[in-house]
Z-matrix of the N, CA and C atoms (Angstrom, degrees):
N
C 1 1.481
C 2 1.521 1 109.64
N 3 1.317 2 115.58 1 129.25
C 4 1.464 3 119.45 2 -179.62
C 5 1.520 4 111.44 3 -72.29
N 6 1.320 5 116.61 4 140.83
C 7 1.462 6 120.81 5 175.90
C 8 1.514 7 109.73 6 -67.15
N 9 1.337 8 119.48 7 139.88
C 10 1.479 9 121.04 8 177.79
C 11 1.511 10 112.03 9 -66.27
N 12 1.331 11 117.13 10 -11.63
C 13 1.452 12 119.28 11 178.88
C 14 1.519 13 111.88 12 -105.65
N 15 1.342 14 115.76 13 22.61
C 16 1.450 15 121.26 14 172.17
C 17 1.523 16 108.73 15 -129.54
N 18 1.339 17 117.88 16 67.55
C 19 1.454 18 120.96 17 -176.70
C 20 1.520 19 110.96 18 -67.45
N 21 1.335 20 115.53 19 158.14
C 22 1.461 21 120.02 20 177.29
C 23 1.519 22 107.60 21 -80.95
N 24 1.316 23 114.96 22 98.77
C 25 1.457 24 121.26 23 -178.86
C 26 1.516 25 109.01 24 -132.44
N 27 1.317 26 116.76 25 157.52
C 28 1.452 27 121.09 26 172.16
C 29 1.517 28 107.46 27 -77.52
N 30 1.335 29 118.30 28 101.49
C 31 1.456 30 122.57 29 -172.76
C 32 1.518 31 109.84 30 -69.38
N 33 1.330 32 118.47 31 131.90
C 34 1.457 33 121.48 32 -176.64
C 35 1.516 34 112.24 33 -80.31
N 36 1.297 35 113.86 34 163.08
C 37 1.451 36 119.85 35 170.08
C 38 1.511 37 108.41 36 -82.41
N 39 1.357 38 117.58 37 166.37
C 40 1.454 39 121.14 38 -179.84
C 41 1.517 40 111.03 39 -61.52
N 42 1.316 41 116.06 40 143.50
C 43 1.462 42 121.92 41 -178.48
C 44 1.519 43 109.24 42 -111.05
N 45 1.317 44 117.30 43 133.11
C 46 1.455 45 121.85 44 179.42
C 47 1.524 46 109.68 45 -61.63
N 48 1.357 47 116.17 46 133.07
C 49 1.452 48 120.22 47 -175.34
C 50 1.526 49 111.85 48 -67.95
N 51 1.325 50 117.47 49 -31.85
C 52 1.461 51 119.75 50 177.18
C 53 1.525 52 110.24 51 -63.67
N 54 1.330 53 116.48 52 -40.90
C 55 1.461 54 120.20 53 177.01
C 56 1.521 55 110.73 54 -64.74
N 57 1.329 56 116.04 55 -35.44
C 58 1.459 57 120.80 56 177.37
C 59 1.525 58 111.19 57 -60.95
N 60 1.332 59 115.77 58 -48.48
C 61 1.461 60 119.41 59 -179.96
C 62 1.530 61 111.44 60 -64.62
N 63 1.326 62 116.26 61 -36.67
C 64 1.463 63 119.36 62 177.72
C 65 1.528 64 109.73 63 -61.13
N 66 1.315 65 115.42 64 -39.61
C 67 1.466 66 119.35 65 177.01
C 68 1.525 67 111.21 66 -63.53
N 69 1.330 68 116.61 67 -39.82
C 70 1.463 69 120.45 68 -177.35
C 71 1.521 70 112.25 69 -63.47
N 72 1.336 71 117.43 70 -25.25
C 73 1.462 72 120.73 71 178.68
C 74 1.519 73 110.09 72 -59.61
N 75 1.325 74 116.94 73 -28.42
C 76 1.459 75 120.17 74 -177.60
C 77 1.528 76 112.15 75 -70.11
N 78 1.334 77 117.99 76 -26.19
C 79 1.468 78 119.71 77 -178.08
C 80 1.531 79 112.84 78 -64.30
N 81 1.361 80 119.62 79 -55.56
C 82 1.464 81 118.12 80 177.11
C 83 1.519 82 112.58 81 -64.96
N 84 1.337 83 117.80 82 -29.24
C 85 1.463 84 119.54 83 177.63
C 86 1.525 85 110.90 84 -64.97
N 87 1.329 86 116.95 85 -35.45
C 88 1.467 87 120.34 86 177.05
C 89 1.520 88 110.72 87 -64.46
N 90 1.337 89 116.32 88 -38.15
C 91 1.457 90 120.41 89 176.70
C 92 1.530 91 110.73 90 -64.76
N 93 1.324 92 116.26 91 -40.44
C 94 1.461 93 120.65 92 177.35
C 95 1.529 94 110.39 93 -59.73
N 96 1.324 95 116.72 94 -46.46
C 97 1.460 96 120.80 95 -178.78
C 98 1.530 97 111.20 96 -61.43
N 99 1.320 98 116.71 97 -43.28
C 100 1.459 99 120.60 98 179.89
C 101 1.526 100 111.19 99 -64.91
N 102 1.324 101 116.23 100 -40.25
C 103 1.468 102 120.56 101 179.04
C 104 1.515 103 111.35 102 -64.14
N 105 1.317 104 116.23 103 -42.21
C 106 1.465 105 120.51 104 179.83
C 107 1.523 106 111.40 105 -64.47
N 108 1.342 107 116.00 106 -39.87
C 109 1.459 108 119.29 107 178.32
C 110 1.529 109 110.60 108 -61.21
N 111 1.324 110 116.33 109 -44.93
C 112 1.459 111 120.29 110 179.51
C 113 1.530 112 111.18 111 -66.17
N 114 1.325 113 115.96 112 -40.09
C 115 1.457 114 120.65 113 -179.57
C 116 1.523 115 110.88 114 -62.03
N 117 1.312 116 116.22 115 -44.57
C 118 1.461 117 120.39 116 -177.72
C 119 1.527 118 111.66 117 -70.92
N 120 1.326 119 117.12 118 -31.70
C 121 1.466 120 119.40 119 -179.60
C 122 1.527 121 112.15 120 -78.21
N 123 1.336 122 116.66 121 -30.85
C 124 1.457 123 120.79 122 -178.53
C 125 1.530 124 111.66 123 -76.24
N 126 1.324 125 116.42 124 -54.99
C 127 1.473 126 121.88 125 -178.69
C 128 1.531 127 112.04 126 47.71
N 129 1.334 128 115.42 127 57.79
C 130 1.472 129 119.43 128 -177.20
C 131 1.518 130 112.32 129 -121.65
N 132 1.298 131 117.17 130 38.33
C 133 1.455 132 120.83 131 173.41
C 134 1.509 133 113.73 132 60.22
N 135 1.332 134 116.42 133 -110.79
C 136 1.457 135 121.48 134 -175.95
C 137 1.524 136 112.83 135 -62.99
N 138 1.321 137 117.78 136 -23.68
C 139 1.461 138 120.47 137 178.76
C 140 1.523 139 111.90 138 -64.84
N 141 1.322 140 116.25 139 -18.48
C 142 1.455 141 119.70 140 -179.85
C 143 1.532 142 112.33 141 -73.78
N 144 1.308 143 116.88 142 -16.14
C 145 1.464 144 120.22 143 -177.33
C 146 1.521 145 112.07 144 -56.60
N 147 1.321 146 117.33 145 -41.73
C 148 1.463 147 120.98 146 -178.84
C 149 1.525 148 111.02 147 -59.74
N 150 1.331 149 116.11 148 -44.47
C 151 1.456 150 119.82 149 -178.13
C 152 1.522 151 111.47 150 -70.49
N 153 1.311 152 115.93 151 -34.85
C 154 1.464 153 119.47 152 177.01
C 155 1.522 154 110.24 153 -63.42
N 156 1.327 155 116.57 154 -40.27
C 157 1.464 156 120.58 155 177.72
C 158 1.528 157 111.07 156 -62.70
N 159 1.327 158 116.56 157 -39.12
C 160 1.461 159 120.39 158 177.60
C 161 1.519 160 110.59 159 -62.92
N 162 1.323 161 116.40 160 -41.76
C 163 1.462 162 120.76 161 178.65
C 164 1.521 163 110.40 162 -61.30
N 165 1.310 164 116.30 163 -42.82
C 166 1.464 165 120.11 164 179.93
C 167 1.528 166 111.27 165 -63.70
N 168 1.327 167 116.61 166 -43.74
C 169 1.464 168 119.36 167 179.76
C 170 1.520 169 111.29 168 -65.06
N 171 1.317 170 116.66 169 -40.55
C 172 1.463 171 120.05 170 179.44
C 173 1.522 172 111.30 171 -66.31
N 174 1.311 173 116.57 172 -38.31
C 175 1.463 174 119.90 173 177.46
C 176 1.523 175 110.70 174 -64.16
N 177 1.326 176 116.00 175 -38.25
C 178 1.456 177 120.22 176 177.06
C 179 1.527 178 110.52 177 -63.27
N 180 1.327 179 116.44 178 -38.91
C 181 1.460 180 120.74 179 178.08
C 182 1.527 181 110.77 180 -62.36
N 183 1.314 182 116.47 181 -40.24
C 184 1.468 183 120.61 182 177.53
C 185 1.521 184 110.38 183 -59.69
N 186 1.313 185 116.14 184 -44.52
C 187 1.464 186 119.89 185 179.94
C 188 1.522 187 111.55 186 -60.71
N 189 1.332 188 116.46 187 -40.17
C 190 1.462 189 120.11 188 179.10
C 191 1.524 190 110.68 189 -65.41
N 192 1.335 191 116.77 190 -42.80
C 193 1.463 192 120.53 191 -179.85
C 194 1.526 193 111.77 192 -63.62
N 195 1.322 194 115.97 193 -41.12
C 196 1.464 195 119.44 194 178.78
C 197 1.522 196 110.66 195 -64.16
N 198 1.336 197 115.76 196 -40.05
C 199 1.467 198 119.79 197 178.20
C 200 1.528 199 110.50 198 -62.51
N 201 1.343 200 117.04 199 -40.93
C 202 1.453 201 120.71 200 177.92
C 203 1.528 202 111.08 201 -65.12
N 204 1.327 203 116.44 202 -36.63
C 205 1.454 204 120.73 203 178.73
C 206 1.523 205 110.85 204 -61.63
N 207 1.313 206 115.21 205 -46.24
C 208 1.463 207 119.93 206 -179.69
C 209 1.519 208 110.19 207 -64.33
N 210 1.334 209 116.82 208 -43.25
C 211 1.456 210 120.52 209 -178.57
C 212 1.521 211 111.18 210 -65.64
N 213 1.326 212 116.88 211 -38.86
C 214 1.458 213 120.26 212 -176.74
C 215 1.522 214 112.14 213 -65.46
N 216 1.325 215 117.31 214 -26.62
C 217 1.469 216 120.11 215 179.57
C 218 1.520 217 111.18 216 -73.97
N 219 1.335 218 116.08 217 -16.17
C 220 1.460 219 119.64 218 -179.95
C 221 1.530 220 112.85 219 -102.46
N 222 1.351 221 115.88 220 -0.65
C 223 1.461 222 120.41 221 179.70
C 224 1.526 223 109.16 222 -121.46
N 225 1.312 224 115.89 223 134.48
C 226 1.459 225 118.95 224 179.16
C 227 1.516 226 109.70 225 -67.37
N 228 1.311 227 116.36 226 -47.39
C 229 1.464 228 121.14 227 179.85
C 230 1.515 229 109.19 228 -162.71
N 231 1.331 230 115.87 229 135.84
C 232 1.451 231 120.08 230 176.33
C 233 1.526 232 108.72 231 -80.66
N 234 1.330 233 115.57 232 133.23
C 235 1.465 234 120.09 233 -177.58
C 236 1.527 235 110.58 234 -65.37
N 237 1.339 236 114.72 235 143.45
C 238 1.461 237 120.28 236 174.72
C 239 1.525 238 109.70 237 -77.11
N 240 1.337 239 115.70 238 136.29
C 241 1.461 240 122.11 239 -178.70
C 242 1.525 241 107.84 240 -131.66
N 243 1.334 242 117.32 241 148.31
C 244 1.458 243 120.48 242 178.87
C 245 1.528 244 111.20 243 -55.03
N 246 1.342 245 114.81 244 129.39
C 247 1.460 246 121.00 245 -177.29
C 248 1.522 247 110.05 246 -131.29
N 249 1.339 248 116.21 247 149.67
C 250 1.460 249 122.88 248 172.69
C 251 1.528 250 108.56 249 -87.08
N 252 1.328 251 116.66 250 121.60
C 253 1.465 252 120.14 251 178.88
C 254 1.529 253 110.56 252 -62.87
N 255 1.330 254 117.09 253 -39.97
C 256 1.464 255 119.91 254 179.80
C 257 1.522 256 111.22 255 -62.42
N 258 1.324 257 116.97 256 -41.63
C 259 1.461 258 119.86 257 178.98
C 260 1.521 259 111.35 258 -65.41
N 261 1.334 260 116.96 259 -40.56
C 262 1.467 261 120.17 260 178.47
C 263 1.530 262 110.86 261 -61.92
N 264 1.322 263 116.93 262 -45.20
C 265 1.462 264 120.37 263 178.82
C 266 1.523 265 111.24 264 -61.08
N 267 1.329 266 116.72 265 -43.41
C 268 1.466 267 120.49 266 179.85
C 269 1.534 268 111.49 267 -64.12
N 270 1.330 269 116.68 268 -39.20
C 271 1.466 270 120.26 269 178.18
C 272 1.517 271 110.99 270 -63.86
N 273 1.323 272 116.37 271 -43.26
C 274 1.460 273 120.19 272 -179.90
C 275 1.528 274 110.62 273 -65.73
N 276 1.326 275 117.37 274 -40.45
C 277 1.460 276 120.29 275 177.96
C 278 1.522 277 111.58 276 -65.22
N 279 1.322 278 116.88 277 -34.73
C 280 1.463 279 120.51 278 175.93
C 281 1.523 280 110.60 279 -64.50
N 282 1.332 281 116.39 280 -40.23
C 283 1.463 282 120.53 281 178.23
C 284 1.528 283 111.59 282 -65.88
N 285 1.331 284 116.88 283 -29.98
C 286 1.466 285 120.91 284 -176.45
C 287 1.524 286 112.98 285 -94.84
N 288 1.338 287 118.26 286 3.83
C 289 1.463 288 120.76 287 -171.24
C 290 1.527 289 113.12 288 -62.87
N 291 1.327 290 117.60 289 -33.62
C 292 1.466 291 118.85 290 -179.56
C 293 1.521 292 111.24 291 -66.69
N 294 1.317 293 116.65 292 -43.68
C 295 1.462 294 119.68 293 178.97
C 296 1.533 295 110.43 294 -66.21
N 297 1.311 296 116.79 295 -37.81
C 298 1.463 297 121.04 296 177.12
C 299 1.528 298 110.39 297 -62.82
N 300 1.330 299 116.03 298 -42.55
C 301 1.457 300 120.63 299 -179.82
C 302 1.522 301 111.23 300 -66.63
N 303 1.330 302 117.74 301 -42.68
C 304 1.462 303 121.32 302 -178.03
C 305 1.528 304 112.11 303 -63.57
N 306 1.316 305 116.88 304 -33.29
C 307 1.465 306 120.05 305 179.43
C 308 1.528 307 111.95 306 -94.90
N 309 1.357 308 116.41 307 0.39
C 310 1.460 309 121.70 308 177.32
C 311 1.532 310 111.15 309 54.28
N 312 1.339 311 115.12 310 54.16
C 313 1.459 312 122.26 311 -177.90
C 314 1.528 313 110.04 312 -97.01
N 315 1.317 314 116.30 313 139.21
C 316 1.460 315 122.31 314 177.07
C 317 1.527 316 109.42 315 -86.86
N 318 1.328 317 116.14 316 131.60
C 319 1.465 318 121.33 317 -179.56
C 320 1.521 319 109.45 318 -117.36
N 321 1.329 320 116.59 319 134.06
C 322 1.458 321 121.05 320 174.27
C 323 1.523 322 109.17 321 -128.98
N 324 1.341 323 115.80 322 142.76
C 325 1.456 324 121.75 323 179.43
C 326 1.518 325 109.32 324 -123.79
N 327 1.314 326 115.68 325 132.81
C 328 1.464 327 121.95 326 175.25
C 329 1.521 328 107.12 327 -129.38
N 330 1.330 329 115.55 328 84.37
C 331 1.468 330 120.93 329 -177.28
C 332 1.524 331 110.57 330 -88.66
N 333 1.333 332 115.76 331 139.04
C 334 1.451 333 121.31 332 172.84
C 335 1.530 334 109.16 333 -61.49
N 336 1.340 335 118.68 334 142.87
C 337 1.474 336 119.96 335 177.93
C 338 1.529 337 113.02 336 -57.88
N 339 1.326 338 115.80 337 -25.91
C 340 1.467 339 120.37 338 179.11
C 341 1.518 340 109.78 339 -98.23
N 342 1.321 341 116.84 340 115.62
C 343 1.465 342 121.14 341 177.62
C 344 1.521 343 109.22 342 -72.55
N 345 1.310 344 115.89 343 159.13
C 346 1.465 345 121.45 344 177.91
C 347 1.519 346 108.77 345 -108.53
N 348 1.314 347 116.57 346 124.29
C 349 1.461 348 121.91 347 178.21
C 350 1.526 349 107.96 348 -113.58
N 351 1.320 350 116.85 349 114.70
C 352 1.464 351 120.90 350 -178.05
C 353 1.523 352 109.70 351 -138.17
N 354 1.343 353 117.74 352 152.84
C 355 1.466 354 120.17 353 176.51
C 356 1.523 355 110.80 354 -72.19
N 357 1.326 356 115.85 355 122.63
C 358 1.459 357 121.98 356 -177.73
C 359 1.517 358 110.12 357 -143.14
N 360 1.316 359 116.22 358 156.17
C 361 1.456 360 121.95 359 167.52
C 362 1.529 361 106.62 360 -80.47
N 363 1.310 362 116.91 361 104.63
C 364 1.459 363 122.69 362 -169.84
C 365 1.534 364 113.42 363 -57.14
N 366 1.322 365 117.09 364 -53.26
C 367 1.458 366 120.21 365 -175.75
C 368 1.521 367 112.09 366 -62.88
N 369 1.342 368 116.16 367 -41.90
C 370 1.455 369 118.75 368 -179.07
C 371 1.526 370 111.57 369 -68.41
N 372 1.343 371 116.67 370 -39.27
C 373 1.454 372 119.04 371 179.46
C 374 1.525 373 111.70 372 -66.93
N 375 1.314 374 117.46 373 -33.71
C 376 1.468 375 120.09 374 175.46
C 377 1.524 376 110.05 375 -62.86
N 378 1.330 377 116.67 376 -38.80
C 379 1.463 378 120.28 377 178.03
C 380 1.525 379 110.38 378 -65.24
N 381 1.342 380 116.86 379 -44.15
C 382 1.462 381 120.29 380 -179.52
C 383 1.528 382 111.01 381 -61.54
N 384 1.330 383 117.04 382 -46.92
C 385 1.464 384 120.87 383 179.39
C 386 1.525 385 111.65 384 -65.43
N 387 1.325 386 116.15 385 -38.24
C 388 1.468 387 120.03 386 177.75
C 389 1.512 388 110.83 387 -62.05
N 390 1.330 389 117.28 388 -43.08
C 391 1.465 390 120.67 389 179.13
C 392 1.525 391 111.46 390 -58.29
N 393 1.331 392 116.19 391 -45.64
C 394 1.458 393 120.10 392 -178.53
C 395 1.526 394 110.70 393 -64.67
N 396 1.332 395 116.63 394 -44.69
C 397 1.465 396 120.79 395 -177.20
C 398 1.526 397 111.70 396 -70.10
N 399 1.325 398 117.37 397 -40.45
C 400 1.473 399 120.18 398 178.50
C 401 1.530 400 110.23 399 -64.82
N 402 1.331 401 117.66 400 -41.20
C 403 1.463 402 119.95 401 176.47
C 404 1.524 403 110.86 402 -60.02
N 405 1.326 404 116.44 403 -39.77
C 406 1.463 405 120.47 404 178.26
C 407 1.527 406 110.78 405 -63.08
N 408 1.320 407 116.20 406 -44.59
C 409 1.472 408 120.78 407 179.97
C 410 1.526 409 110.75 408 -61.25
N 411 1.333 410 115.90 409 -44.94
C 412 1.461 411 120.00 410 -177.55
C 413 1.521 412 112.19 411 -68.06
N 414 1.337 413 117.13 412 -24.16
C 415 1.465 414 120.33 413 -178.30
C 416 1.527 415 112.60 414 -80.08
N 417 1.339 416 116.95 415 -12.62
C 418 1.465 417 120.52 416 -174.88
C 419 1.521 418 112.65 417 -99.77
N 420 1.333 419 115.12 418 150.12
C 421 1.462 420 121.27 419 178.32
C 422 1.528 421 110.36 420 -76.29
N 423 1.331 422 118.08 421 143.94
C 424 1.467 423 120.77 422 176.18
C 425 1.528 424 111.02 423 -57.67
N 426 1.339 425 115.66 424 141.46
C 427 1.466 426 124.42 425 175.58
C 428 1.538 427 113.66 426 72.96
N 429 1.328 428 117.89 427 -9.06
C 430 1.468 429 119.71 428 -178.30
C 431 1.522 430 112.47 429 -123.47
N 432 1.323 431 116.81 430 -0.77
C 433 1.453 432 119.97 431 -175.87
C 434 1.522 433 112.94 432 -75.74
N 435 1.326 434 115.91 433 143.23
C 436 1.466 435 122.76 434 176.17
C 437 1.525 436 108.28 435 -132.21
N 438 1.319 437 115.81 436 116.40
C 439 1.465 438 122.31 437 179.11
C 440 1.521 439 108.61 438 -108.71
N 441 1.328 440 116.44 439 128.90
C 442 1.461 441 120.87 440 -175.33
C 443 1.521 442 110.14 441 -125.18
N 444 1.340 443 116.06 442 129.57
C 445 1.457 444 122.66 443 176.11
C 446 1.524 445 108.68 444 -114.54
N 447 1.336 446 116.64 445 125.62
C 448 1.460 447 121.75 446 -178.85
C 449 1.524 448 108.33 447 -130.59
N 450 1.328 449 117.18 448 136.06
C 451 1.461 450 121.07 449 172.76
C 452 1.520 451 108.90 450 -124.48
N 453 1.337 452 115.95 451 138.20
C 454 1.459 453 121.94 452 -177.79
C 455 1.518 454 109.36 453 -136.41
N 456 1.325 455 116.40 454 129.24
C 457 1.460 456 122.20 455 176.25
C 458 1.525 457 108.20 456 -105.29
N 459 1.363 458 116.11 457 126.40
C 460 1.465 459 118.26 458 -178.52
C 461 1.524 460 110.43 459 -156.75
N 462 1.313 461 115.98 460 126.60
C 463 1.450 462 121.47 461 172.71
C 464 1.516 463 115.08 462 57.61
N 465 1.305 464 117.34 463 40.75
C 466 1.453 465 119.79 464 179.05
C 467 1.512 466 114.16 465 77.70
N 468 1.310 467 116.66 466 5.65
C 469 1.467 468 121.67 467 177.33
C 470 1.526 469 108.77 468 -122.12
N 471 1.337 470 115.42 469 160.81
C 472 1.462 471 120.47 470 -176.60
C 473 1.523 472 108.49 471 -136.93
N 474 1.330 473 116.10 472 125.32
C 475 1.469 474 121.12 473 -177.11
C 476 1.527 475 110.25 474 -113.29
N 477 1.318 476 115.35 475 131.87
C 478 1.461 477 122.29 476 172.99
C 479 1.526 478 107.78 477 -110.95
N 480 1.323 479 115.61 478 125.26
C 481 1.467 480 121.02 479 178.47
C 482 1.520 481 108.63 480 -112.63
N 483 1.338 482 116.04 481 128.15
C 484 1.467 483 123.07 482 176.15
C 485 1.524 484 106.92 483 -119.40
N 486 1.311 485 116.61 484 114.20
C 487 1.466 486 121.12 485 -171.36
C 488 1.523 487 111.26 486 -125.59
N 489 1.336 488 116.17 487 140.37
C 490 1.466 489 121.04 488 175.29
C 491 1.521 490 109.30 489 -131.43
N 492 1.333 491 116.17 490 163.88
C 493 1.461 492 121.59 491 177.18
C 494 1.525 493 110.03 492 -110.41
N 495 1.329 494 115.38 493 38.05
C 496 1.458 495 121.16 494 -176.45
C 497 1.520 496 114.09 495 -83.57
N 498 1.321 497 114.56 496 -154.59
C 499 1.464 498 121.26 497 -171.50
C 500 1.524 499 113.42 498 -72.78
N 501 1.334 500 117.26 499 -16.89
C 502 1.450 501 119.91 500 178.23
C 503 1.521 502 112.85 501 75.97
N 504 1.334 503 115.53 502 177.70
C 505 1.461 504 122.48 503 -177.12
C 506 1.521 505 108.07 504 -131.39
N 507 1.316 506 117.03 505 134.89
C 508 1.454 507 120.72 506 179.48
C 509 1.521 508 110.38 507 -68.79
N 510 1.332 509 116.74 508 158.47
C 511 1.463 510 121.43 509 179.32
C 512 1.530 511 111.19 510 -58.19
N 513 1.309 512 116.64 511 -39.48
C 514 1.468 513 121.41 512 179.68
C 515 1.525 514 111.16 513 -63.37
N 516 1.313 515 117.24 514 -46.71
C 517 1.459 516 120.98 515 -177.65
C 518 1.529 517 112.30 516 -74.65
N 519 1.341 518 117.37 517 -27.59
C 520 1.454 519 120.86 518 -177.96
C 521 1.525 520 111.66 519 -60.41
N 522 1.318 521 117.32 520 -32.19
C 523 1.461 522 121.29 521 -179.26
C 524 1.526 523 112.57 522 -71.58
N 525 1.322 524 116.58 523 -14.30
C 526 1.464 525 120.04 524 -174.16
C 527 1.523 526 114.71 525 -114.67
N 528 1.330 527 118.48 526 1.40
C 529 1.466 528 120.08 527 -169.31
C 530 1.524 529 113.61 528 -63.60
N 531 1.346 530 117.82 529 -23.20
C 532 1.460 531 119.77 530 -178.79
C 533 1.532 532 113.24 531 -97.05
N 534 1.311 533 116.54 532 4.46
C 535 1.471 534 119.42 533 -179.48
C 536 1.529 535 110.36 534 -78.79
N 537 1.348 536 117.70 535 135.54
C 538 1.474 537 120.01 536 176.20
C 539 1.528 538 110.55 537 -60.70
N 540 1.332 539 114.83 538 141.02
C 541 1.472 540 123.07 539 176.56
C 542 1.524 541 113.52 540 69.81
N 543 1.339 542 117.25 541 9.93
C 544 1.462 543 119.57 542 176.02
C 545 1.524 544 109.43 543 -100.70
N 546 1.332 545 115.77 544 129.12
C 547 1.464 546 120.51 545 176.71
C 548 1.516 547 109.19 546 -154.54
N 549 1.334 548 116.32 547 139.18
C 550 1.463 549 120.32 548 175.51
C 551 1.527 550 110.96 549 -104.88
N 552 1.342 551 115.96 550 12.27
C 553 1.454 552 120.40 551 178.30
C 554 1.524 553 110.09 552 -104.28
N 555 1.319 554 118.22 553 137.70
C 556 1.465 555 120.39 554 177.28
C 557 1.526 556 110.96 555 -57.61
N 558 1.324 557 116.59 556 127.46
C 559 1.456 558 120.34 557 179.72
C 560 1.508 559 114.56 558 81.49
N 561 1.342 560 117.55 559 -1.66
C 562 1.453 561 120.77 560 -179.79
C 563 1.521 562 111.93 561 -71.21
N 564 1.341 563 116.83 562 146.43
C 565 1.458 564 122.04 563 -179.06
C 566 1.529 565 112.46 564 -95.10
N 567 1.323 566 117.19 565 -15.35
C 568 1.454 567 119.65 566 -178.32
C 569 1.515 568 113.28 567 71.02
N 570 1.328 569 117.43 568 26.90
C 571 1.462 570 121.30 569 -178.64
C 572 1.516 571 112.97 570 -106.11
N 573 1.338 572 117.50 571 -28.83
C 574 1.464 573 120.87 572 -171.72
C 575 1.516 574 113.98 573 -58.59
N 576 1.345 575 117.74 574 -58.19
C 577 1.455 576 120.23 575 -177.54
C 578 1.527 577 112.10 576 -76.06
N 579 1.327 578 117.31 577 -26.22
C 580 1.465 579 119.61 578 175.07
C 581 1.526 580 110.22 579 -63.64
N 582 1.323 581 116.75 580 -45.95
C 583 1.462 582 120.29 581 178.43
C 584 1.522 583 110.46 582 -68.83
N 585 1.343 584 116.83 583 -34.22
C 586 1.461 585 120.87 584 177.35
C 587 1.526 586 110.59 585 -60.31
N 588 1.315 587 117.02 586 -46.66
C 589 1.463 588 120.88 587 178.73
C 590 1.526 589 110.83 588 -59.41
N 591 1.317 590 116.03 589 -44.82
C 592 1.467 591 121.38 590 -179.33
C 593 1.528 592 110.76 591 -61.26
N 594 1.332 593 116.93 592 -43.28
C 595 1.468 594 121.75 593 179.53
C 596 1.524 595 110.72 594 -65.15
N 597 1.330 596 116.72 595 -45.90
C 598 1.460 597 120.33 596 -179.77
C 599 1.529 598 110.74 597 -61.30
N 600 1.312 599 115.97 598 -43.61
C 601 1.467 600 119.88 599 179.77
C 602 1.522 601 111.52 600 -62.42
N 603 1.334 602 116.87 601 -42.84
C 604 1.461 603 120.51 602 -178.98
C 605 1.522 604 112.21 603 -67.81
N 606 1.336 605 116.77 604 -21.71
C 607 1.465 606 121.57 605 177.40
C 608 1.531 607 111.95 606 -100.62
N 609 1.340 608 116.65 607 12.03
C 610 1.471 609 122.75 608 176.12
C 611 1.527 610 112.03 609 61.16
N 612 1.325 611 115.69 610 38.68
C 613 1.459 612 121.77 611 177.25
C 614 1.527 613 108.25 612 -110.06
N 615 1.337 614 117.04 613 123.79
C 616 1.460 615 120.90 614 178.56
C 617 1.524 616 109.36 615 -86.63
N 618 1.330 617 115.95 616 149.31
C 619 1.463 618 120.09 617 -177.29
C 620 1.518 619 110.23 618 -131.08
N 621 1.311 620 114.51 619 141.26
C 622 1.457 621 122.21 620 174.85
C 623 1.523 622 107.58 621 -134.75
N 624 1.340 623 117.57 622 141.14
C 625 1.465 624 121.32 623 -178.34
C 626 1.517 625 109.34 624 -128.02
N 627 1.332 626 115.75 625 131.70
C 628 1.456 627 122.41 626 174.26
C 629 1.522 628 108.73 627 -119.33
N 630 1.329 629 116.62 628 132.04
C 631 1.458 630 118.92 629 179.46
C 632 1.524 631 110.10 630 -165.60
N 633 1.326 632 114.93 631 154.29
C 634 1.451 633 122.85 632 170.52
C 635 1.515 634 107.67 633 -140.03
N 636 1.307 635 116.50 634 146.58
C 637 1.459 636 120.23 635 178.77
C 638 1.523 637 109.98 636 -57.51
N 639 1.324 638 115.51 637 125.74
C 640 1.462 639 121.32 638 178.65
C 641 1.516 640 114.91 639 84.13
N 642 1.348 641 117.69 640 1.36
C 643 1.465 642 119.73 641 -174.49
C 644 1.529 643 113.86 642 -126.01
N 645 1.316 644 118.74 643 17.79
C 646 1.453 645 120.18 644 177.40
C 647 1.519 646 112.61 645 81.10
N 648 1.335 647 114.93 646 177.56
C 649 1.462 648 121.63 647 -175.60
C 650 1.517 649 110.20 648 -139.55
N 651 1.345 650 116.13 649 144.88
C 652 1.463 651 122.39 650 177.20
C 653 1.524 652 109.38 651 -128.61
N 654 1.322 653 116.23 652 122.92
C 655 1.458 654 122.51 653 172.52
C 656 1.536 655 108.22 654 -100.77
N 657 1.328 656 115.96 655 132.87
C 658 1.455 657 121.81 656 175.48
C 659 1.525 658 108.06 657 -117.58
N 660 1.326 659 116.90 658 123.00
C 661 1.457 660 122.22 659 178.66
C 662 1.524 661 107.91 660 -112.40
N 663 1.327 662 116.60 661 126.45
C 664 1.453 663 121.73 662 -177.64
C 665 1.515 664 110.30 663 -107.87
N 666 1.331 665 116.27 664 116.75
C 667 1.466 666 123.46 665 178.45
C 668 1.521 667 108.63 666 -105.58
N 669 1.333 668 116.29 667 138.12
C 670 1.452 669 121.45 668 175.06
C 671 1.521 670 108.41 669 -91.05
N 672 1.321 671 117.80 670 115.19
C 673 1.464 672 120.67 671 179.40
C 674 1.528 673 110.41 672 -72.30
N 675 1.333 674 116.37 673 136.70
C 676 1.482 675 121.92 674 -178.68
C 677 1.513 676 110.35 675 -93.05
């Protein structure tokens, strides 16, 4: 019997971490572009302050990512340290709050009473979780999106579920989502989920994805509790 966390996918090759960070620069830049579009269309004086603040925060995020890129080129590998999964999820959601607000998406969290503490590369795992959550946000329609985070502890294992009610992924495309340079989005580089898979694998996290076109997507991340 096949494990539910070993889906039939075209497994990617390793992705260079510098290229991964370069890809991540595009995420806050997309938020900047959306904010500017809204700012220019509104033209309501003081109402622009909110969007200006978003631009400033996104620019700050870019600076942090660039700094991490430079640092990563001088380090062979960052040591894994015990991390709280709940804290990591909350940090990533805080980073994505502007995009969530701009698209007026509803977020719900159902965390297990028992947190999961596992050794992880913190910065890389934040990037992997950010990629999954940002993809979920982009897949949902404004004002109608629902993003759900669920954590479950069972039998020495810990599962994180990230679910959206967006456009979903066809069966054909689902087999390729982790391949480098593969993207079904206009202008997409095909790096986000490829680097996510590489990061999860290097941190010993198994991933399973369920989706259908028009029916949303669910990512399941399986952590082995130590």
